[in-house]
Legacy VTK file of the C-alpha trace (Angstrom):
# vtk DataFile Version 3.0
C-alpha trace
ASCII
DATASET POLYDATA
POINTS 89 float
-23.703 73.408 76.803
-23.929 69.858 77.996
-24.192 68.319 74.573
-27.640 66.833 75.156
-29.947 67.158 72.153
-33.044 69.249 72.576
-36.231 67.338 71.934
-38.857 69.185 69.936
-42.337 68.352 71.112
-45.569 68.842 69.274
-48.111 71.291 70.556
-51.125 69.247 71.631
-53.083 72.143 73.122
-56.484 72.756 71.534
-56.491 75.555 68.999
-58.546 78.592 69.905
-61.285 79.992 67.722
-58.946 82.830 66.756
-56.311 80.307 65.632
-58.886 78.531 63.475
-60.098 81.830 61.973
-56.536 82.788 61.016
-55.957 79.285 59.632
-59.091 79.433 57.473
-58.312 82.955 56.207
-54.848 81.800 55.134
-56.322 78.758 53.381
-58.690 80.947 51.336
-55.741 82.711 49.665
-55.087 80.603 46.520
-51.327 79.862 46.405
-50.622 80.786 50.027
-53.253 78.299 51.199
-51.647 75.403 49.358
-48.209 76.311 50.667
-49.567 76.582 54.228
-51.327 73.211 53.938
-48.152 71.541 52.745
-46.046 73.222 55.436
-48.438 72.326 58.262
-48.913 68.748 57.025
-45.206 68.043 56.618
-43.936 69.942 59.666
-42.708 67.855 62.576
-43.422 70.676 65.013
-46.470 72.851 65.491
-49.999 72.121 66.576
-51.027 68.515 66.069
-54.656 69.517 65.418
-53.651 71.830 62.571
-51.337 69.113 61.196
-54.105 66.500 61.145
-56.520 68.983 59.566
-53.968 69.817 56.878
-53.354 66.156 56.065
-57.097 65.509 55.803
-57.607 68.584 53.599
-54.802 67.495 51.263
-56.241 63.967 50.975
-59.705 65.338 50.170
-58.213 67.725 47.581
-56.296 64.922 45.860
-59.388 62.692 45.744
-61.488 65.567 44.361
-58.904 66.328 41.657
-58.766 62.651 40.683
-62.567 62.543 40.387
-62.537 65.656 38.204
-59.932 64.110 35.894
-61.914 60.856 35.642
-65.098 62.831 34.933
-63.426 64.938 32.251
-61.988 61.867 30.543
-65.313 60.016 30.694
-67.552 62.858 29.551
-64.971 64.103 27.051
-64.895 60.635 25.498
-68.691 60.494 25.406
-68.806 63.919 23.705
-66.250 62.765 21.109
-68.247 59.604 20.362
-71.467 61.577 20.054
-69.891 64.134 17.727
-68.569 61.359 15.467
-72.086 60.044 15.015
-73.537 63.485 14.368
-75.610 63.560 17.543
-76.118 66.969 19.079
-75.640 67.392 22.810
LINES 1 90
89 0 1 2 3 4 5 6 7 8 9 10 11 12 13 14 15 16 17 18 19 20 21 22 23 24 25 26 27 28 29 30 31 32 33 34 35 36 37 38 39 40 41 42 43 44 45 46 47 48 49 50 51 52 53 54 55 56 57 58 59 60 61 62 63 64 65 66 67 68 69 70 71 72 73 74 75 76 77 78 79 80 81 82 83 84 85 86 87 88
């Protein structure tokens, strides 16, 4: 033990097709997929390709959820206005 800190490096090797298949299968499992995405995106070690993919997938998911909320508020408000005036949808 020399007392020198060990430097953790990121894996920059390309992921194989088998790695991507396992990654996608894990992401299709509802709660496990979200946990894996968060772990891979926030991990300082691991494959950099998987990390970048996870960050992109989380950004797209957040944008999609925001659009759904905006759509529900907009169309819910329109439905409330139409029901007040007795107009059928």
